[in-house]
N, C-alpha and C positions, 0 to 999 in steps of 0.2 A: 847829316850836317847839323851842328849845334847852332843855336841862335847867334852866338858870337861869330862863328864862321860865316853865317849868312850875312851879318852886318858888314864883315870885311869884304865879302864877295860883292855886296851891293855897293860899297864905297869904291871898290876897284872898278866896277862897271860904270858907275856914274863918272868917275875920273876919265875912263877911256872914252866914253860917249861924249861928254860935255867939256872935257879939258879945262881951259881957263874959266869957263862959265859954270863949272860944277858947283861952287858955293852959292851962286845966284839961283841955280836950278833947285838946290836943296832948300834954300830960303823960301822960294816960291811954293814948294811942296808943303813945307811946314806951315806957311801962312794959309794955304788953301785948306789943309786939314784942320787947322785951328778954327777957321771960320765955320767948318762943318761940325765942330765939336768932337772931332775924332782924337781923343787924348792918346789912345794907344798908337795911332798913326803918327802923331806929333812926336811921341817918345821914340818910336822906331827911327824916324828921320833925324832926330837929334843924335841918336846913337850912330847913325851913318855919318852925320856931319863930324862927329868926334873922331871917327876912324879916318875920314878923309883928311882932317887936320893932322892926324898922326902920320898919314902917308906923306903929306906935303911938308911937314916940319918934324922929321924924325929926331933931330937933335933936341928940340924943345921938349918933345915927349920923354926922351931919355933923361933929361935933366930934372923933370918934374918930380 
């Protein structure tokens, strides 16, 4: 599985598990990782957040 496929799978999993609170969950993860100084972790979760946004707003993504 490529890193891109992993991010999509992670976004789908977060959506399935957390539903409407998925964006808040991701924001908490990013905040915690930022406080730890984990730049790679922050970037990974930002990528997951971007894919979650694409899942939730496909028309916006297609128009961009």
